[in-house]
C-alpha positions as CSV (number, residue, x, y, z in Angstrom):
1,M,26.4,-18.0,0.9
2,T,25.6,-18.5,4.2
3,T,22.0,-18.7,6.7
4,L,23.8,-15.4,7.8
5,D,23.7,-13.6,4.0
6,L,19.8,-14.6,4.0
7,R,19.6,-12.8,7.4
8,A,20.9,-9.6,6.1
9,A,18.8,-9.6,3.4
10,P,17.3,-6.5,2.9
11,L,13.8,-5.7,4.3
12,A,12.2,-3.7,1.3
13,L,13.2,-3.3,-2.0
14,H,12.3,-0.7,-4.4
15,T,10.8,-0.5,-8.0
16,D,9.6,2.1,-10.5
17,R,6.1,1.1,-9.3
18,L,6.5,-0.8,-6.3
19,R,7.2,-1.2,-2.8
20,L,8.4,-4.8,-1.0
21,E,8.5,-5.4,2.4
22,A,9.5,-8.7,4.9
23,P,6.1,-10.1,6.0
24,A,5.0,-8.3,9.3
25,P,1.5,-8.2,11.0
26,H,-0.2,-5.1,9.5
27,H,-0.1,-6.7,6.2
28,A,-2.3,-9.2,7.1
29,A,-6.0,-8.1,6.4
30,A,-4.5,-6.8,2.7
31,F,-2.9,-10.3,1.9
32,S,-6.4,-11.9,3.2
33,A,-8.7,-10.0,0.8
34,G,-5.8,-10.4,-1.6
35,V,-5.9,-13.8,-1.9
36,L,-10.0,-14.1,-1.4
37,A,-10.8,-12.1,-4.5
38,S,-8.1,-14.5,-6.4
39,R,-9.2,-17.7,-5.1
40,D,-10.5,-19.3,-8.5
41,A,-7.4,-18.1,-10.2
42,L,-4.9,-19.9,-6.9
43,A,-6.7,-23.8,-7.8
44,F,-3.2,-25.3,-7.7
45,V,-2.0,-23.5,-4.8
46,G,-3.5,-25.7,-1.8
47,W,-3.1,-23.1,1.2
48,S,-5.2,-20.8,-0.9
49,Q,-8.0,-23.5,-0.6
50,R,-8.6,-23.2,2.7
51,P,-10.0,-19.8,5.0
52,C,-8.0,-16.9,4.1
53,D,-9.6,-15.3,7.0
54,L,-7.5,-12.1,8.7
55,A,-7.4,-14.6,11.9
56,W,-5.3,-17.5,9.2
57,A,-3.6,-14.5,7.2
58,Q,-2.1,-13.1,10.3
59,G,-0.4,-16.2,11.5
60,F,0.6,-16.7,8.1
61,C,2.9,-13.3,8.0
62,Q,3.9,-14.2,11.5
63,R,4.9,-17.4,10.6
64,D,6.7,-15.8,7.2
65,A,8.2,-13.4,9.7
66,D,10.0,-16.3,11.6
67,S,11.3,-18.3,8.8
68,R,13.2,-15.3,7.7
69,A,14.1,-14.1,10.9
70,A,15.7,-17.9,10.8
71,G,17.3,-17.5,7.7
72,L,15.8,-20.4,6.3
73,D,13.2,-18.7,3.4
74,L,12.7,-14.8,2.2
75,A,9.4,-13.3,1.5
76,F,7.9,-10.1,0.5
77,H,4.8,-8.9,0.7
78,A,4.2,-6.3,-3.2
79,F,2.5,-2.9,-2.8
80,T,1.7,-0.3,-5.3
81,L,4.3,3.4,-4.5
82,D,0.7,5.3,-5.6
83,T,-2.0,3.6,-4.1
84,G,-0.4,1.4,-1.6
85,A,-2.4,-1.7,-2.8
86,W,-1.4,-4.9,-1.9
87,V,-0.1,-7.1,-5.4
88,G,1.6,-10.0,-3.6
89,R,3.4,-12.2,-2.3
90,V,6.9,-13.6,-3.4
91,D,9.1,-16.1,-1.2
92,V,12.2,-17.7,-1.7
93,H,11.9,-21.0,-0.4
94,S,13.8,-24.8,-0.3
95,I,16.8,-23.0,-0.1
96,D,19.9,-25.1,-0.1
97,I,23.1,-23.1,1.2
98,D,25.3,-25.0,-0.2
99,A,24.0,-25.8,-3.2
100,A,23.3,-21.5,-3.8
101,R,19.5,-22.7,-4.9
102,G,16.0,-21.6,-4.2
103,E,13.0,-21.9,-5.3
104,I,11.0,-18.8,-5.9
105,G,6.9,-18.8,-5.6
106,Y,4.5,-16.3,-6.3
107,V,0.7,-14.9,-6.1
108,G,-1.0,-12.2,-7.1
109,D,-3.4,-10.1,-6.6
110,V,-5.8,-10.5,-10.2
111,R,-7.9,-7.1,-9.6
112,L,-4.5,-5.8,-10.3
113,A,-3.8,-8.3,-13.7
114,G,-2.5,-7.2,-16.8
115,R,0.1,-4.6,-15.6
116,G,3.5,-6.3,-15.0
117,L,3.3,-5.3,-12.0
118,M,3.9,-9.0,-10.0
119,R,6.4,-9.2,-12.9
120,E,8.4,-6.3,-11.6
121,A,7.8,-7.9,-8.0
122,V,9.2,-11.2,-9.0
123,R,12.0,-10.0,-11.2
124,A,13.5,-7.2,-8.0
125,V,13.4,-10.7,-5.5
126,I,15.2,-12.5,-8.2
127,G,18.1,-9.8,-9.0
128,M,18.3,-9.5,-4.9
129,C,19.1,-13.3,-4.8
130,F,21.6,-13.0,-7.0
131,G,22.9,-10.1,-5.0
132,L,23.0,-12.0,-1.7
133,G,24.9,-14.7,-3.7
134,F,22.6,-17.4,-4.9
135,E,23.9,-19.3,-8.2
136,R,20.1,-20.2,-9.0
137,I,16.8,-19.3,-8.6
138,E,13.6,-22.8,-10.1
139,A,10.4,-21.8,-10.1
140,M,8.0,-25.4,-10.5
141,S,4.8,-25.5,-11.2
142,D,1.8,-27.9,-12.6
143,A,1.8,-28.7,-15.8
144,R,-1.8,-28.4,-16.3
145,N,-1.2,-24.5,-14.9
146,A,-1.7,-22.7,-17.7
147,R,-1.8,-19.5,-15.9
148,A,1.6,-20.1,-14.1
149,L,3.3,-21.6,-17.3
150,H,2.4,-18.0,-18.8
151,F,3.8,-16.3,-16.2
152,A,7.2,-18.4,-15.6
153,D,7.5,-17.6,-19.4
154,S,7.2,-14.3,-19.6
155,L,9.0,-13.2,-17.0
156,G,12.5,-13.3,-19.3
157,L,14.6,-14.3,-16.9
158,L,13.5,-17.9,-16.1
159,Q,14.5,-20.7,-18.2
160,R,12.2,-23.9,-19.3
161,E,14.1,-26.5,-18.4
162,G,11.9,-29.8,-18.7
163,V,9.4,-31.6,-17.2
164,L,9.5,-33.5,-14.1
165,R,6.8,-36.2,-13.7
166,R,5.0,-37.7,-11.5
167,H,7.0,-35.4,-9.4
168,E,4.4,-34.0,-6.5
169,R,1.0,-34.8,-5.9
170,D,-1.7,-32.8,-6.7
171,L,-4.5,-31.0,-4.2
172,Q,-6.4,-34.1,-5.0
173,G,-3.5,-36.5,-4.2
174,Q,-2.8,-37.5,-7.8
175,P,0.8,-37.7,-8.7
176,C,1.4,-34.8,-10.9
177,D,3.8,-33.2,-13.7
178,M,5.9,-30.2,-12.9
179,V,7.1,-28.2,-15.1
180,L,10.9,-26.4,-14.1
181,W,12.5,-23.3,-15.3
182,A,15.7,-21.5,-13.4
183,A,17.5,-18.6,-13.8
184,L,21.3,-18.1,-13.3
185,N,23.2,-15.7,-11.3
186,P,24.3,-13.8,-14.8
187,Q,28.0,-13.0,-12.4
188,G,28.4,-17.2,-12.5
189,P,30.2,-18.9,-9.6
190,L,32.5,-17.2,-7.9
191,P,36.0,-18.3,-8.4
192,A,36.4,-20.8,-5.5
193,T,39.9,-19.3,-3.0
194,P,42.6,-21.2,-3.4
195,G,44.3,-22.7,-0.5
196,P,47.5,-23.2,0.7
197,A,50.4,-24.1,-1.3
């Protein structure tokens, strides 16, 4: 896997109920509204606690687009096919090209919770990553974030691997434990290309 593979990632994905699109400026209003409506549920997401107005969302979407174009990260905004409502954002970041590994993150609009839409979106992005050649997709969450722990367990793709003790600092600057999950590419690693004899 190379940065060229990341740059060649599809700009849109489709599932039975969703359309996922690479970040674009016209997503900003829906993104801002969804984050503001969900702020209480996003208490462990640092950037969601800042003023999430339209200007902030436009800058966020532009940075996502620039990072994607550079082959550094992958991000998508998910929308329902029936109404076009913003469901959430899914991104793959902290990508290690040599290890073919990345960390998935996700935030959803609580107004659409309980329908399995974010699970559908996250599963689609993980499937796309495996198609691009990722060997491992990780997810991490503050061990106190019960909502995120339940969501990761409910995906059916991620295996809980353990707790990383005092791994990060929380929003108050205190060391916190992080739970680690991972999904492995079901195709397994590609065989090594034999060198000259």
